[in-house]
N, C-alpha and C positions, 0 to 999 in steps of 0.2 A: 878652470876645471883641471884637477890633477889627474895623474895617469890612471889611477884605479877608477875614478868616475868616468873617464873617457872609455876605459875598457868595458865598464858596466853598461854604458849608454849605447855601445856599438855591438855588443855580443849578441848573436842570434839566439832567440829563445825557442823552446819547444812548449807550445800551449797544449798541455796534456788533457784538457777538458774544455770544449767550447761547442758552439752551435753555429748554424749558418745565419745569413742576414736576409732581410726582406728586400726583394728587388722591385716589387710593385710600388706605386707611389705611397710614400709615408710622410708626406710633407705637411699634412694637417696637424694641428696641435693635438687633436684627439689620438691620432695614430702614433705620433712620436711619444707622447706622454704615456700611452698605454704600454709601450715597450720600455719605459723607464721605471716600471714598477712591477713588483711581484704580486700585487693585489689584482683581483678580478674586477674591481670596481674603480670608477673614476674618483679623483680626490674630492673632498667636500666643495660645494659651490663656492666660487670666489677664491679658490686656492689652486695651486699648480704643482705638478711634479718637479718643477724647477726650484721649488722652495724647500729644498732638502740638500744634504751634502752631495749627492750625485748630480743634482742640478748645478750646483756651484762648480763641480769638476768639469762638467760639459762646457759651461760658459767660459771657464778659465782656460782649459787646455784644448778644446776642440774648435772654439771660435776662430783662432788664428788660421787654422787649416781651411776655413771657409772664407778667408779674407776679411775677417772682423777683428776688432781689438779684443784683447783678453777681457773677460767679464762683460762683454756686450750683453744687452738685455735679452731675456728669453724671447720677447717678441721679435727683436732684430735677428736673433739666431734662427728662429723658425722661418722668418721671412726670407733670409738668405738661403736657408736649406731648400725652401720651395723654389727659389730662383734657379739654383744649381740643378735640382732634380736628383732623384734617388741614385741613379747610376753614377753621376759625378761625385756625389757625397761618398758613396761606397768606394769609388776609385781612390779618392783623396785620402780617406781615413785608413782604409785597409792597406794602401800603398806606403803608409808611414809607420807601420807596426814594428819593423825590425824583428820579425818572427821567422824562424827557419822552418818550422813545421807546425801544423795544426792537427790535433786528434779530435775529430768531429763526432759528437753524439748525434746520430741521425734519427732518433726515435721520438723526438718531441715536436709536435706540430709540423711534421716534415713537409706537408703540402704547402705550407706558408713561407718557407725559407729555402735557401740554397742547399743543395746536396753537395756531395763530394766534388764532382767535376766542376760545377758552377762556382763553388767557393774557391777551388784551386785557381780557376781562371781569373776570378775577381781579385784575389789576394796576390797572385803570382807566386804562391808558395806551395810546397808539397802538402797534401792532405791525406790522412789515413782515417779509417772508420773505427768508431767504438759502437758496438751493437747493443741497443737497449733491450734487455731481456723481456720485459713486460710488453713492449711494443710488438715484439715477434709473436708472443702468445696471443695478443689481441688480433694481429693479422691472421693468424691461423684460425682463430675462432670465427672471424668475419668471412673467411673463405669457404666456410661450410664444412663442418666435421661433427661427428657424433662423440658422445662422451667416451666410448670405448676406444675410439681412434685418436683422441686428442693427444695423449702422451707421446705416441710414436710420431705423429705428424709434427708436433712441436719440436721434438728432439731432432728430427731430420731438418726442419726449417732452420733451427738455431745452428746446427752444424754447417749447413750451406751458407747462411749469412755470415758465419764466422770464418769462412775459408780465407778471405782476404782482409779480415779485420785484425786489429792489434790488441783488442781487449773487449770485454763485455761490461755492461753497467746495469745495476739494479736500483730501482726507486722503492725498495721495500719499505723504507722509513715513511714515505708518502702514503703508501697503500695500506700498510698494516701496523706501522710503527716498528721499532726494534724489539718491543716487548712481546715476542712470540716464541713458540717452540722453534728451535733452530736446527733440528735434525731433519734428515731426508724423509719425506713421507712415504708410506707404503703405497704400493700400486693400486690397491682397491680404494684407498682414500682419495687418490688422485682422480680415479674414474668417478667416484661419487661426487666429489667437489666440482669436477668438470660438467657433470650432468646438471647440477643445480645452477651453475653459472650460465651455461649455454641456454637452459630453459628460460632463464630470467631475462635474457638479452633481447628476445624477440627479433625484430628486423633492424635494431639499432647496432651501431658498432659497440662491442662489449668493452667495458672497463674492468680490468682484472683487479680484484681486491681481496679475494679469498686467501687466507694465510696458507692453506694447504697448497694451492696452485702457485703462490709466490715462492714458497719453499721449494716446490718441485722445479720451478724455473731456475732458482739459484743453484741448486745441486746439479741440475742438468748442465748448466753453464760451467760449473766448477769442474765437472768431469772433462769437458772440452779443454778448459784451461790447464788442467793437470797434464793432459796429453800433449798439448801444444805449447806449454810453458808461457801462458798468457795471464795477465792480471785481471782482476775484477774491480770495478769502481762501485762505490756505494755512496749515494747521496746522504748527507748528514746535515741536520739542523736547518738553517736559513733557506726559505723557499716559499712556495705558494701557500695561500691561507688554508689549504686542506691538510697541512702538516699539524700534528699535535706535538708541539715543540718539546715539551717535557719528556716525551717518550722517544725522541730522536737523538738523545745522548748516545753516542756510539758505544759507550761502555756497557749498555744493555745488550750489545751484540757480541759480547766477549766469547761466548761458546762457539759461534760461527767463525770468528776470527781465529780461535784456537784450532778449530778443525781445518781451516785453510792453511794454517801454519804447518800442520802435520802433513798436508798435501803439497807443501812448498809452493803455494799460490800467492803471489803478491796481491794485497788488497789496498786500494787507494781510496782513502776517505776524502770526500769532496766537500768543499765550502767550510763546514765545521763551525760556523758562527751560530750560537755563542759558545760552542763546545771546543774551542781551539785548544785549550790546555788539556782537555780530556783526550782529544785526538793525538796531540803531541806525546802524551803519556803512553797511549797505546802503541805509538810508533817506537817509543823507547823500550817497552817491555816485550813486544812481539817482533820477531825477526822479519816478518812478512808484511808489516803494516806501514803504509805511507800516508801522507796527508797534504792538503793544500789549504789556502785561504781565498780561493777563487770567488768571484762575485762580490764578496763583502768588502774587498779593498776599493772597488768602485763605489759601493753604496755608502761607505764611510768618508769618501772624498778626502778633505783635509786632515781627518783624524786617522786615516789609514796607516800612518806611520806607527801608531800604537798597536794596531792589529798585527802588523808585520813583526814588531818587536816582541809581542806576546807569542807569536808563532815560533820565534827563535829561542824562546826561553829554555825549553827542555828537550824538544825533539831533536834527534840526530840530524845534522846537516845533510846526511846521505839519505834521509827519509822524507824530506820536505820537497814538494814538487810545485812548479809554477803552473797556474792556470788563470784564465780570465772568466770562464763560464759565461762568456758573452753570448747573447741571444738576440737576434732580430736587428739591432742597431749596430752599425759599424763603430759608432762612438764608444760602445761598451768594449769592443775589441781593442780599440786604440787606447782608451783609458786604462784598461786592464794591464796592458804592457807598459805604458808610460808610468803609471803610479807604482807598479811593482818595482821598476828600476829606481824610481825616485826614492821610495820609502826604504827599500832594502839598502840602497846606497847611503842614505842618511844614517841608518842604524849602524852599518858597518864602518862608516867614517867616524862615528862617535866611538866605536870600539878601538879603532886605530889611534885616535887622538888620546884616548885614556890609557893606551899601552896594553889593552886587553888582547889584541891580535896584531899581526903584521899585515902590511899591504898584501903580501903573497897569500896569507891566510884568508883575508877578505875576498880576494879574487877566486880562490879555490872554493870557498863557501858559496859565492855567487854562481860560479859555473855549475856546481852540483845541483843547486836548486833550479837554476834557469834552464838547464839542458841535460846535464849528464845523468841525473837520477831517472828522468823519463826515458832517455835513450836506453838505459840499462833495463828497466823493468818492462818496457814495451818492446824490447829487442829491435830497436830502430837502427837501421844502417846509418 
């Protein structure tokens, strides 16, 4: 291993977007495989989630940390995982990350996974919070509020939740797609939409999907970000099956990005598959836009090098940010860090070999993406 590869393998990363892990027993095949997929359904009978690129990556890279040979069978892997238990698997895999800080989205299935303090204890690393805007709105609605009081109650809750956070996140693409009006809604429209939403929820926890309320949440968060110099994260593309993929191209959200640029608010586009080139182009033309390829590097496994190469095609190196988007399984945290280092190292080594950059250039590019860009836009000490 030459000096630049050693540097990249040891340099502490900032994971600017991830989630906690499950601590209750997850050793059954059903539990583990459900967390290896974005689908809500089990794979077809007679097949397995291990029969895809992510499964290969787990068997190749995670098996040795559980005392197995690389590419041990899925059955052997799951059996060994069950023998060790969830706590020990979490300890081994999270302890091998080489990450200096995690920025945790705490708004997705939060009752099932570790929060800020528990994840910090498990990983041994500092953890800061990213507040999911829509989750706060749903919490406010579930707490009991009428339509007239919703806007003020939500704004207050978002402000309080954001006091110690380093950013906000929206899943507008999930709930409404990006093909919506992107202006701030009028107050009377918010009251009307809140009334319809609250009336329809009954005694169930409400799921927010009204475009007026989604827009209200985004603009309320944007005002806080403008005051506190915080970024907003936006989910893009790849995700659960309730996404209408064609309408999750981030170029549909250009008007909002332009408005945030005028307010000098950084916007981090998350995941971006299959819209990696679109996200990189937006980062090129807008001063405030950043992007990552979190999650998809894991899901592409051995092909992830092509994903990383594509992400480096056009976007400024100062706008590309590392993330894992790991959720539930420590394997996803471990692979996200390991495959990022491996793939970007291979791409940059090829550039060095071709004379397209120096070793110093490669190390500066890596540092920017691995840590420095996140440290700058999230104002991390």
